[in-house]
C-alpha positions as CSV (number, residue, x, y, z in Angstrom):
1,M,-41.4,13.7,-41.9
2,K,-39.7,16.2,-39.6
3,C,-36.2,16.3,-38.1
4,I,-35.6,18.3,-34.9
5,L,-32.4,20.0,-33.8
6,L,-32.3,20.9,-30.1
7,N,-29.6,23.6,-29.8
8,F,-28.3,23.2,-26.2
9,L,-26.1,25.8,-24.7
10,V,-23.3,23.4,-24.0
11,F,-23.2,22.0,-27.6
12,V,-22.8,23.7,-30.9
13,L,-24.6,21.4,-33.4
14,G,-24.0,21.8,-37.1
15,G,-26.3,21.1,-40.0
16,L,-30.1,21.4,-40.3
17,L,-31.4,17.9,-39.8
18,A,-33.6,17.9,-42.8
19,G,-34.3,15.1,-45.2
20,C,-33.7,12.1,-42.9
21,G,-35.5,9.9,-45.5
22,G,-35.0,6.3,-46.4
23,T,-34.5,5.1,-42.9
24,G,-38.0,5.5,-41.5
25,I,-36.7,8.3,-39.3
26,E,-39.3,11.0,-38.4
27,T,-37.4,13.1,-35.9
28,I,-33.9,13.3,-34.5
29,S,-33.0,15.4,-31.4
30,L,-29.7,15.9,-29.7
31,S,-29.1,16.8,-26.0
32,A,-26.2,16.8,-23.5
33,P,-27.2,14.5,-20.6
34,G,-26.1,16.1,-17.3
35,R,-24.5,18.9,-19.4
36,N,-21.6,16.5,-19.9
37,T,-18.9,17.6,-22.4
38,L,-18.1,14.0,-23.3
39,K,-21.6,12.6,-24.0
40,V,-24.3,13.4,-26.5
41,R,-27.7,11.8,-26.3
42,I,-29.5,11.3,-29.6
43,D,-33.3,10.5,-29.6
44,V,-34.7,9.1,-32.8
45,K,-38.3,8.5,-33.6
46,T,-39.1,6.2,-36.6
47,S,-42.3,5.6,-38.5
48,H,-42.2,1.9,-38.0
49,S,-40.5,-0.6,-35.7
50,N,-36.9,-1.3,-36.4
51,S,-33.5,-1.4,-34.7
52,L,-31.1,1.5,-34.9
53,W,-27.4,2.3,-34.1
54,I,-25.1,5.2,-34.9
55,E,-21.7,5.5,-36.5
56,Y,-19.8,8.6,-35.6
57,W,-16.3,10.0,-36.0
58,Q,-14.2,13.1,-35.6
59,K,-14.5,15.3,-38.6
60,G,-11.7,14.7,-41.0
61,D,-10.9,11.2,-39.5
62,S,-13.6,8.9,-40.9
63,L,-11.2,5.9,-40.8
64,K,-11.6,5.8,-37.0
65,K,-15.3,5.3,-36.5
66,Y,-17.1,4.5,-33.3
67,T,-20.4,2.6,-33.1
68,T,-23.1,2.6,-30.5
69,L,-24.9,-0.5,-29.3
70,H,-28.0,-1.5,-31.3
71,T,-31.4,-0.4,-29.8
72,P,-34.2,-2.9,-29.4
73,A,-36.8,-2.9,-32.1
74,G,-39.2,-0.1,-31.7
75,T,-40.2,3.3,-32.9
76,E,-38.6,5.4,-30.2
77,H,-34.8,5.1,-29.7
78,K,-32.4,6.5,-27.2
79,L,-28.7,6.4,-28.1
80,V,-25.7,7.8,-26.2
81,L,-22.5,8.8,-27.9
82,T,-19.3,8.4,-25.8
83,N,-15.6,8.3,-26.9
84,L,-16.0,12.1,-27.5
85,R,-13.3,14.7,-27.0
86,P,-13.7,18.3,-25.9
87,S,-13.8,21.2,-28.4
88,S,-14.1,18.8,-31.4
89,Q,-16.2,18.5,-34.5
90,Y,-18.0,15.3,-35.2
91,R,-20.1,13.7,-37.9
92,Y,-22.5,10.9,-37.5
93,Q,-25.0,8.7,-39.4
94,V,-28.1,6.8,-38.1
95,I,-28.3,3.3,-39.4
96,A,-31.6,1.4,-39.4
97,A,-32.0,-2.4,-39.7
98,D,-35.3,-3.6,-41.0
99,G,-35.9,-7.1,-42.3
100,G,-32.2,-7.9,-42.7
101,S,-31.4,-4.8,-44.7
102,E,-29.6,-1.7,-43.5
103,T,-30.2,1.9,-44.5
104,K,-28.0,4.8,-43.6
105,S,-29.2,8.4,-43.1
106,K,-27.3,11.3,-44.4
107,E,-24.4,12.7,-42.4
108,Y,-24.9,15.2,-39.7
109,D,-22.6,17.4,-37.5
110,F,-22.2,18.5,-34.0
111,K,-19.4,20.1,-32.0
112,T,-18.5,19.4,-28.4
113,P,-17.7,22.2,-26.0
114,A,-14.5,22.6,-23.9
115,Y,-14.3,21.0,-20.5
116,P,-15.8,23.1,-17.7
117,M,-13.1,25.5,-16.5
118,W,-12.8,24.0,-13.0
119,I,-11.8,20.5,-14.2
120,Q,-9.5,21.5,-17.1
121,D,-6.2,21.1,-15.3
122,F,-7.1,18.4,-12.7
123,F,-4.5,15.9,-13.9
124,R,-0.9,15.8,-15.0
125,V,1.0,12.7,-16.2
126,I,4.7,12.2,-15.8
127,A,6.1,9.4,-18.0
128,P,9.6,10.2,-19.3
129,D,9.8,7.0,-21.3
130,S,6.4,6.0,-22.7
131,T,8.0,2.8,-24.3
132,V,8.3,1.2,-20.9
133,V,4.6,1.7,-20.1
134,P,2.8,-1.7,-20.7
135,Q,0.5,-1.8,-23.7
136,T,-2.2,-3.3,-21.4
137,F,-2.1,-0.1,-19.4
138,K,-2.2,2.1,-22.5
139,D,-5.2,0.3,-23.7
140,G,-7.0,0.6,-20.4
141,F,-8.2,3.4,-18.1
142,V,-7.8,4.6,-14.5
143,L,-10.9,5.1,-12.4
144,I,-10.7,7.7,-9.6
145,S,-13.3,10.0,-8.0
146,R,-13.7,13.3,-6.1
147,R,-15.1,13.0,-2.6
148,E,-15.9,16.7,-2.1
149,T,-19.0,18.4,-3.5
150,P,-19.7,18.3,-6.3
151,G,-18.7,14.7,-6.7
152,I,-17.2,13.5,-9.9
153,I,-16.1,10.1,-11.2
154,F,-13.3,10.2,-13.7
155,M,-11.9,7.7,-16.2
156,L,-8.5,8.7,-17.5
157,D,-6.4,7.3,-20.2
158,A,-2.6,6.7,-20.0
159,K,-2.0,10.3,-21.1
160,G,-4.0,11.6,-18.2
161,E,-6.8,12.9,-20.4
162,I,-10.3,12.7,-19.1
163,R,-12.2,10.3,-21.3
164,W,-15.4,9.8,-19.2
165,Y,-16.9,11.5,-16.2
166,H,-20.1,11.6,-14.2
167,Q,-21.0,14.4,-11.9
168,V,-23.5,14.7,-9.0
169,N,-24.4,17.9,-7.3
170,G,-24.8,18.4,-3.5
171,T,-22.8,15.3,-2.5
172,G,-19.5,13.6,-3.2
173,F,-18.3,10.1,-4.3
174,K,-16.7,8.7,-1.1
175,T,-15.7,5.5,-2.8
176,T,-16.2,4.1,-6.3
177,H,-15.8,0.6,-7.8
178,F,-16.0,-0.8,-11.3
179,T,-18.3,-3.9,-11.0
180,R,-18.4,-7.3,-12.6
181,N,-21.5,-6.0,-14.6
182,K,-19.4,-3.3,-16.2
183,T,-21.1,-0.6,-14.2
184,I,-19.8,1.9,-11.6
185,L,-21.0,1.5,-8.1
186,S,-20.4,4.2,-5.5
187,I,-21.1,5.4,-1.9
188,L,-22.2,9.1,-1.9
189,G,-22.0,11.4,1.1
190,T,-22.4,15.1,1.8
191,D,-19.7,17.1,3.5
192,E,-21.2,16.2,6.9
193,Y,-20.0,12.7,6.4
194,P,-16.2,12.4,7.0
195,T,-13.7,10.8,4.7
196,S,-15.1,7.5,3.2
197,Y,-18.5,7.5,5.0
198,G,-21.9,8.2,3.2
199,N,-25.6,7.9,3.1
200,E,-26.4,7.0,-0.5
201,I,-25.6,4.2,-2.9
202,L,-25.5,4.9,-6.6
203,E,-24.9,2.7,-9.6
204,V,-24.6,4.1,-13.1
205,S,-24.0,2.6,-16.5
206,L,-21.2,3.6,-18.8
207,A,-23.9,5.4,-20.8
208,G,-24.6,7.5,-17.6
209,D,-27.9,6.0,-16.8
210,T,-28.9,5.5,-13.2
211,L,-29.3,1.8,-12.5
212,L,-29.7,1.9,-8.7
213,H,-30.1,4.7,-6.2
214,L,-30.6,3.9,-2.5
215,K,-30.8,6.4,0.3
216,K,-30.3,5.9,4.0
217,G,-33.6,5.7,5.8
218,E,-35.4,3.9,3.0
219,A,-36.3,0.2,3.3
220,D,-33.6,-1.6,5.3
221,F,-30.9,0.9,4.5
222,K,-30.7,2.3,8.0
223,E,-27.0,2.4,8.7
224,T,-24.2,4.7,7.5
225,V,-22.1,2.9,5.0
226,H,-18.4,3.4,4.4
227,H,-15.2,2.6,2.6
228,E,-16.3,-0.2,0.3
229,I,-19.1,-1.0,-2.2
230,I,-19.2,-4.1,-4.4
231,L,-21.7,-6.5,-6.1
232,N,-22.0,-10.2,-5.3
233,D,-22.9,-12.8,-8.0
234,K,-26.6,-12.0,-7.6
235,S,-26.0,-8.3,-8.3
236,Q,-26.8,-7.5,-4.7
237,V,-24.9,-4.7,-2.9
238,V,-22.2,-5.6,-0.4
239,T,-20.9,-2.7,1.7
240,L,-19.3,-2.0,5.1
241,S,-21.7,-0.4,7.7
242,V,-21.3,1.5,10.9
243,Q,-22.3,-0.6,14.0
244,T,-23.0,1.0,17.4
245,K,-23.4,-0.8,20.7
246,I,-24.3,0.6,24.1
247,M,-22.4,-1.2,26.8
248,D,-21.0,-1.1,30.3
249,L,-17.3,0.0,30.2
250,T,-16.9,0.9,33.9
251,S,-14.4,-2.0,34.3
252,V,-12.0,-0.3,31.9
253,G,-12.6,3.3,33.0
254,G,-15.8,4.1,31.0
255,T,-19.4,4.6,31.9
256,A,-22.2,2.2,32.5
257,Q,-24.0,3.4,29.3
258,D,-21.0,3.9,27.1
259,T,-21.0,3.8,23.3
260,V,-18.7,1.7,21.1
261,K,-18.7,2.3,17.3
262,S,-17.4,-0.4,15.0
263,D,-18.1,-2.0,11.7
264,G,-20.2,-4.7,10.0
265,I,-21.1,-6.0,6.5
266,L,-24.4,-5.2,5.0
267,V,-25.9,-6.9,2.0
268,L,-28.9,-5.2,0.3
269,D,-31.0,-6.4,-2.7
270,R,-31.8,-4.0,-5.5
271,K,-34.8,-2.5,-3.6
272,G,-32.8,-1.9,-0.4
273,K,-34.1,-4.9,1.5
274,K,-31.5,-6.5,3.8
275,V,-30.4,-9.9,2.7
276,W,-27.5,-10.6,5.1
277,S,-25.5,-8.7,7.8
278,W,-22.6,-9.3,10.1
279,S,-21.1,-7.3,12.9
280,V,-17.6,-7.1,14.5
281,F,-19.5,-7.4,17.8
282,D,-20.5,-10.9,16.8
283,A,-16.8,-11.9,16.8
284,L,-15.0,-9.8,19.4
285,D,-15.7,-8.5,22.9
286,P,-14.7,-4.9,23.2
287,L,-13.8,-5.4,26.9
288,K,-11.0,-7.8,25.9
289,D,-9.3,-5.0,23.9
290,P,-6.8,-3.1,26.1
291,K,-7.1,-0.1,23.8
292,I,-10.9,0.1,23.8
293,M,-11.2,3.4,25.7
294,A,-8.9,5.1,23.2
295,E,-10.6,3.5,20.1
296,K,-14.2,3.2,21.2
297,K,-15.3,5.9,18.8
298,D,-13.9,4.0,15.8
299,W,-13.1,0.5,17.1
300,M,-11.3,-1.7,14.5
301,H,-12.0,0.6,11.5
302,A,-12.8,-1.8,8.7
303,N,-11.7,-0.3,5.4
304,S,-12.2,-2.9,2.7
305,V,-14.3,-6.0,1.9
306,S,-13.8,-8.3,-1.1
307,F,-14.5,-11.8,-2.1
308,D,-12.0,-14.6,-1.8
309,T,-11.8,-17.1,-4.7
310,D,-14.2,-19.5,-2.8
311,G,-16.9,-16.8,-2.4
312,N,-16.2,-16.0,1.3
313,Y,-15.4,-12.5,2.5
314,L,-12.0,-10.8,3.1
315,V,-12.3,-7.9,5.4
316,S,-9.3,-5.6,6.4
317,F,-9.0,-3.5,9.6
318,Y,-6.8,-0.5,9.9
319,N,-6.5,-0.3,13.7
320,N,-5.3,-3.8,14.5
321,G,-3.5,-4.4,11.2
322,Q,-5.4,-7.6,10.3
323,V,-7.3,-9.2,7.4
324,W,-10.1,-11.6,8.4
325,K,-11.7,-14.3,6.3
326,L,-15.4,-14.7,7.0
327,D,-17.8,-17.4,6.0
328,A,-20.2,-15.7,3.7
329,G,-23.1,-17.8,5.1
330,T,-22.5,-18.0,8.8
331,G,-20.3,-15.0,9.4
332,K,-17.8,-17.2,11.3
333,V,-14.2,-16.0,11.3
334,I,-12.3,-18.6,9.3
335,W,-8.8,-17.1,9.9
336,K,-7.0,-13.9,10.8
337,F,-4.0,-12.7,8.8
338,G,-1.6,-10.0,10.0
339,K,-0.5,-8.8,13.5
340,N,-1.1,-11.5,16.1
341,G,-3.0,-13.5,13.5
342,D,-3.1,-17.2,12.5
343,F,-0.4,-17.2,9.9
344,A,3.4,-17.3,10.1
345,I,4.6,-14.3,8.0
346,P,8.1,-13.6,6.8
347,K,9.7,-10.7,8.8
348,E,9.8,-8.5,5.7
349,G,6.1,-9.1,5.1
350,I,4.8,-7.8,8.5
351,F,2.6,-4.9,7.8
352,D,1.0,-2.0,9.8
353,Q,-2.2,-1.5,7.9
354,G,-3.9,-2.8,4.8
355,H,-6.1,-1.0,2.3
356,A,-7.9,-2.3,-0.7
357,V,-7.2,-5.9,0.3
358,H,-8.2,-8.5,-2.3
359,K,-7.2,-11.6,-4.2
360,N,-5.5,-10.6,-7.5
361,A,-5.7,-12.5,-10.8
362,Q,-2.7,-14.6,-9.8
363,G,-4.5,-15.8,-6.7
364,D,-2.3,-13.8,-4.3
365,L,-3.6,-11.7,-1.4
366,I,-2.5,-8.2,-2.3
367,L,-2.7,-5.1,0.0
368,F,-1.6,-1.5,0.2
369,D,0.4,-1.2,3.4
370,N,0.4,2.4,4.7
371,G,3.5,1.7,6.8
372,T,2.8,4.2,9.6
373,S,5.5,2.7,11.9
374,R,8.3,3.5,9.5
375,E,6.6,6.3,7.5
376,Q,7.0,4.4,4.2
377,T,4.3,2.9,2.1
378,R,4.5,-0.4,0.4
379,T,2.5,-2.8,-1.8
380,L,2.6,-6.4,-0.6
381,A,1.4,-9.7,-2.1
382,F,1.2,-13.0,-0.4
383,K,0.7,-16.6,-1.4
384,L,-1.4,-18.1,1.5
385,D,-1.3,-21.7,2.5
386,E,-4.6,-21.8,4.4
387,K,-4.2,-25.4,5.6
388,N,-0.7,-24.9,7.2
389,K,-1.3,-21.3,8.0
390,T,1.9,-20.0,6.3
391,A,2.4,-17.0,4.0
392,A,5.0,-16.6,1.3
393,L,5.8,-13.0,0.3
394,T,5.5,-12.9,-3.5
395,R,5.8,-9.2,-4.1
396,Q,7.1,-6.2,-2.2
397,I,7.2,-2.7,-3.8
398,I,8.5,0.0,-1.5
399,L,7.3,3.4,-2.6
400,P,9.6,6.5,-2.2
401,K,9.3,8.4,1.1
402,E,8.0,11.4,-0.9
403,I,4.7,9.6,-1.6
404,Y,4.2,8.1,1.8
405,T,0.5,8.1,2.8
406,A,-0.6,7.4,6.3
407,R,-4.2,6.8,5.3
408,M,-6.2,5.5,2.4
409,G,-4.6,4.2,-0.9
410,S,-4.8,1.1,-3.1
411,A,-2.8,-1.3,-5.3
412,Y,-4.1,-3.2,-8.3
413,L,-2.4,-5.6,-10.7
414,V,-2.2,-4.3,-14.3
415,G,-1.7,-7.3,-16.7
416,T,0.8,-9.7,-15.1
417,D,3.8,-7.6,-14.2
418,A,2.8,-4.0,-13.4
419,I,1.1,-2.5,-10.3
420,L,-1.1,0.6,-10.1
421,Q,-0.7,2.2,-6.7
422,C,-2.6,5.2,-5.2
423,S,-0.9,7.4,-2.6
424,S,-3.9,9.3,-1.5
425,K,-2.4,11.9,0.9
426,T,0.0,13.0,-1.8
427,N,-2.5,13.1,-4.6
428,T,-0.4,10.7,-6.5
429,V,-1.0,7.5,-8.6
430,V,2.1,5.6,-9.7
431,L,2.6,2.6,-12.0
432,T,5.6,0.4,-11.3
433,D,6.8,-2.9,-12.6
434,A,6.9,-6.0,-10.5
435,K,10.3,-5.0,-9.0
436,G,9.1,-1.5,-8.1
437,K,10.7,0.3,-11.1
438,F,8.9,3.6,-11.9
439,L,7.0,3.5,-15.2
440,W,4.3,6.2,-15.0
441,M,2.9,8.8,-12.6
442,L,-0.3,10.8,-12.3
443,K,-0.4,14.0,-10.2
444,S,-3.9,15.1,-9.3
445,Q,-5.6,18.2,-7.8
446,I,-8.0,15.9,-6.0
447,M,-7.2,13.4,-3.2
448,P,-8.3,10.1,-4.6
449,Y,-9.3,7.4,-2.1
450,R,-8.3,4.8,-4.6
451,A,-7.3,4.4,-8.2
452,E,-8.6,1.3,-10.0
453,F,-7.3,0.0,-13.3
454,I,-10.0,-1.0,-15.9
455,P,-8.8,-3.1,-18.9
456,G,-9.9,-1.5,-22.2
457,N,-11.9,-4.6,-23.3
458,L,-14.3,-4.2,-20.4
459,V,-15.5,-0.7,-21.3
460,A,-15.8,-1.1,-25.1
461,P,-17.6,0.2,-27.1
462,Y,-18.3,3.1,-24.6
463,L,-14.6,3.8,-24.4
464,V,-12.0,2.8,-26.9
465,N,-8.3,3.8,-27.1
466,K,-7.6,4.1,-30.8
């Protein structure tokens, strides 16, 4: 029997892994996947088929133990330790289950390195009174990402500490979303792609494994994608895509072979085959828009797509300040909400633009209103009566002028009474109560497109706030 210690530059590993006996372990090797400070991969080879897991803890604090998932029965096992902190000493034991009995290895050591210098001071939290911060928020995490190269996804705790990250080189995370499958799905794009547009789709697990990677030009992935990426109930990818149409615009001052760029919805299966698509051009005639010549390079500008509670799509458009509901089967527009839409809206609920539009856990339509006409950003929530086409304003949170953002942004419900809001242009994420009272703020050195809240129970055991 032989135990192997792989001494990687980014990790200082203590203890000579000798004498693994009693567990059937032949070799143990440690590595740092992606040279990531907060993850350690442990590969274990056993002499016979069994299931393994690892218990690990910070040295001197054995009462707070973390446990990996169990591996399938076999002789070669890959386990990933998360919940790690930088510059910290850890101890761990490998546990083998064979025939209903459990056997523990001896204890071993390793030490994590410090964060890379260039991300050490990315985030700062302002929370003068931590007692008013909801426990739900303290137990959960904030997901944001860096759009510039190199792209990084971060998951932060309520103290603003980086608890999980995933880095890619040569490209950036244009938009990132935590999925119903407890994975992280993203649009990637190099610097040649502006703002929230990209040419790759990447899905990773919380262990950092690549589950899906599609590139523009492969299979039916032919269009630039942008702003939104989600999974449907079949784990197929739903995203917004750039649609281009060559048409005669001479009647409105254009040319006979003019180009209009707009948006669509693209649904791809796990191999990149197109399952369904829809285009704004199917629903609107550009010639009927009096502003088409001014907006032909970015007509409508869709910026979010989500699912309504009945499975149909909700799509928001920046340029005309509307949210459309689309039949997910036929693509037919069911209704339009917003400026010149189908619903009667209270005066105080009339909005300029909507970002991150979705139905929240209370069944309300919630959106982040950039508020360009008054240069003040708000979060709005509406109870929609689809039959009578009326809307009741259930929530209005007016953010201070100092964190007004003309573009981008998001708002997500935290528990039942708090709202996490992202003011992208000011590099600020703020948590307020239902009445808009300030509770917590994150100042960032990156400009996050959105900031999602992830409840703690959805990411355990990979991340646990203890």
